[in-house]
N, C-alpha and C positions, 0 to 999 in steps of 0.2 A: 284637598287643596282649596284655598279660599281666594277669591279674586273680586275685583270691583266690577259689578255686573251692569251698572247703568251709569251714564254720564251725569255730571252734576246738574241738579235741577230737573231731572226727568220726572214728570208727574205721571204716576201709574195708577190707573183707576181699577178698583176691584169690585166684584159683585157685592152688594150689600148683604151682610150676614148678621144674624141676631147675636148681640153681645150684651151681657149684663151691664146695666148702667153703672158707671164708675162714680162713686161718691168721692169727690176731691175738691177742696176749697178753690184751687186754681181753675178747675173746669167750671165751677159755678160762676166765676168771675168773667170768663172769656166766651162761654158757649153762645151767648147772644151776638157775639161779634164774628162768629165763624160763618163763612159763606160756602155753600155747596153749589157748584156749577152743574147744571143739568146736562148730562150727555145723552146718548141714545140708550135709554133704558137703564142707565146707571149714573153714578156720580163721576164726572170726568176730572174733577179736581176740587181743591179747597182753597179758599182765600180768607184773608183776615182784614177786618176793618181797622184802618190806621189813623182815622180821625173821625170827628163827629159829623162830617159833611158827606158821608157816603162813599169815601174812597177806599178801595180794597187792594191789597197786595196779593198777587197770585203768580204762579209760573205760567208762562205763555202757552205751554203745551196743553194746558187744561181747556184752552179756548178752541172748541171744535167747530163752531159755526156762528153765524150772525143771524138774528140778534143773539146776544149772550143772555141766557136766562139762568137764574139761580134762586136759591132759597136761603133765608136767614131764619134763625129761631125755628128750624126744622120745616116750617110750613109757610112762612111769610115770603111770597113771591116777589122777586125784583128783576127788573130789566136793566142790563148793564152796558155801558159804552167803554170801548177800549180807548184810553187816554194816552198812554205811553208804554213803550217797551225799552228796557235797558238791554242792548245787544250783548254787552259783556257778560251779564249774569243770566239773561233770558227771563228775568222777572218782569212782570207787567203791572200796570196800574189800571184798575177798572173803576168807573164811577156809576153808582146806582142812580137811575133816573128818578126824579120826583122823590128824592130821599127825605124822609122825616126822621131826624136823629133819635127821637123818643128817649132822650137821655143817654144814648150811647156815645161814648167819647173815644172809642178805639183803644188800642194797646200801645205801650211803649216797647222799645227794643232793649232787651237786657244785655248789658255788656260785661258784667262782673260774675259770670258763671264760674263756679269753682268745681274742679274735678271731684266726683263723688256725690255732688248734690243731686237731689231727686227732681224729676221733671214730669210733665204730663204732655202727651202727644195726641192731637186730634187727627184721626184717620178716617177713611171712608166708612169704616165699620163702627166707629165710635172712639171714645178716648181710651188710651192705654197708659200705664205708668212707664217711666223710663229713668235713665241716669245719665248725667253728663260725664264723659270720660276724659276728653282732652280737647284743647284748641290748638294743638301743635301738629295737626295733619296737613297734608298738601294734596291738592287735586287740580285737574285741568278742566276748565269750563269749555263746553261746546256751544256754538260753533266757533267761538273766538279763539279757542286753544290757549287761552291765557291761564297761567298758573295762579292759584289763589289759596289762601289759608282756609282750612276746613275745621269744623268741630265734629268730633266723633261722639255719637250718642247710642246708647243701648236701650232697646225697648223690650218690655215684658210681653212679647207677642211671638207666635209661631207663624203668623200670616206672611211674613217674609217681605212681600212687596208693599212697601209703605212710602214710596216716592210721593212727594207732594204733601206729606203730613206736616202739620203745624206743631211746633214744639214750644212749650211755655214753662217758665220756672214757677215755683210755688207762690209767687206774688202775682201771677197772671201776666207777666211780661213776656213778650215774644223773644225766644232764643234763636229760632231758625226755622227754615223750611227744608225738610229732608229731601235729598236728591238721590244719592246712590246708596245701595245696600250691598253688604257682603253676602254671598250665597255659595253653595257648594257647586262643583262643576257638574254634578248630576242634575241639579236644579236648572243650571244654565242650559244644558243640552235639551231639557224638556222645553224651556222657554223659547229656544231657538228652533224648535222642530215644528212649529205651527200647531201645537196642541195634540200631537200624536196621530194615530190612525183615524181614517174617516169613519170607520164603523167600530163602535165600542161594544164589547160583549157584556152580558149581564154581570159576570164576575168582575169585569173592569169597573162597572158602575158601583157595585157593592164595595169594592176595595177603595174607590174614590170617596164614597160616602163615609166609610169608616175613617179614612185619613182626615177628612174634614172634621168629623166629630172629635177626633183626637186633638185637632188644633184648637177647637172652640171651647172644649170643656176640660176640666182638670188642670194640673199645674202647667203653666205656660213656659216655653223656652224663651230665648233671647234673640233679638234681631239687632245686628250692628248696622248703623246707618250714618250718613254724613250730611252736614249742612254747611253753607257758607258761614264763615266766622262772623260773630256778632258785629264786629267793627265794620265789615263790608256790608252786612245787611243794614246797619244803621245808615251807612252812606247812601244806599239805594232808597231807603224810606225818606230820608231828608231831601234827596234829589227829587223824588216823585212829588213831594209836598211843597216844593219850591214853586215860584211863579211860572217858570218855563217847563216844569215837570221833567227836567233832564238831570241825569246822575253825573256827577263830576268825578270820574275816576282819575287817579294819578298817572302822570306820564312824564318821563324825562327825555324821551326821544332816542333811546338806545336799543339796539338788538344785539344779543350776545349768545355765545354758544360754549360748549365744553372746551376745556383746554387740557394740555398734558399734565398740568399741575393744578393744585387747588386754586379756585378763582373762576371768573367769568370772562371769556375772551370777547372783546367788542368786535362785532361783525359788521354793523352799520350804524350810522348816526343820521337821524332825520334832519332835513333842512329846516332852519328856523326854530329848532327845538331848544329847550333849556341846556341840553348837553352840548349842542353845537356852539352855543355862546360861551360856555365855560365848562369844559369837562374832557373826558377821555376821547380818543380818536380810534379809528379802525386799527386793530392789531394790539391795542393796549389790553393789559390784563388787570381787571378789577379784583382786588384782594381784600378790601375792607370797606364796610358800609356803616357809617355812623358809629365807628369804634368796634363793630362786630366783624369777625372774619367771614369772608364769603367762601362757602364750600364749593359752589358750582353755580351754573346758570339758573337752575330751578330755585335754589336757595335765595339768590339775588332777586329773582322775579317775585317771589312771595314777600320778601322784605319790602320791595317797592310797592306792591299792591296794598300793603297795610298802611302806607303813608297817606297823608291828606294833601290836597292841592294847596300850594302856598308854603309848605314845609321847606326848610333849607337843609339839605343833606350834605354830609361830609363824605366824600368818596376818595379812597386811597387806591392808586393803580400803579402799575409798572409799565414803563415805556423804554424798550431796549435795555431792560435791567435796572433802569433808574426809577426810584420811587418818587411819585408825585401825589399831590393832594389837591382836590377841587371842591368848591362849594357849589352845589346845584340847587336851584329853586324848582320845586315840583310844579309842573304845569298840568293842564287838563287834557285827558285823552280825547282826541277828535271824535265826534259823533256825527252821523248823517241825519239830516232832518227828515 
């Protein structure tokens, strides 16, 4: 049985292990822009330079202590300041103090990834090859519990835990930051047991060593992992690089739940929201969104999260069996300062 082992955006640090250098044109383009955050004796997470001014995108879980210390170009030490956190996606913006760009201009976010196209992923162990599978997956972000579109990516790796890995297309454009991976239930039991018994036997150590050797050498297996969809990732990058460093996520002020029939049943309408001004009311059933049928509340939530603030939406809904249509202008999700 396979299941989603980690919440979206969870950065998992792994012990550094020797891995043969991967010769890949995309890696040659981006490796100087990759930031490694120094944890306690290991890499706690990876970040990526998103402009020439020393601003890096990273998952907040990689930030273990203050001051934040890291390395670029493998050995170039940098001290970083936390500038902003996007609570919806748990991504963070760091700025390198006294940054000299040295010709680095950062990376752009790729939006037109096609299923089957090859990718390169930067992990704590080094770069690995991968493949883009689909951008039609759905996941729930923590702690916001908001549903969001996900990209599914397969990596040529047996290491399994690749949360926080940076994924690039063949042109060196950022496709995503890996969050959750699929794993077997046996792996999950091990992960949740605190690492096994307190005392390991010699045979245990030999078996563990052999398993590690099998993972690092010879033909590699595949790891299935997930990232925020490119359109959401671009929204985060654009927000972080704006003057106020805030991400403008879409909001129409509706809460909805499952219904006995296809659609999303309106449960609450926020005061002074776009929907309160012109839209469905509590008890209405939303059945169509911009000409597309609404299968349920998760389907509607993902459709909304893909939109941009300022978009005008056409929503069809039923009230006491009567069909109605409303135009709603997308607002901005409220954020705390």
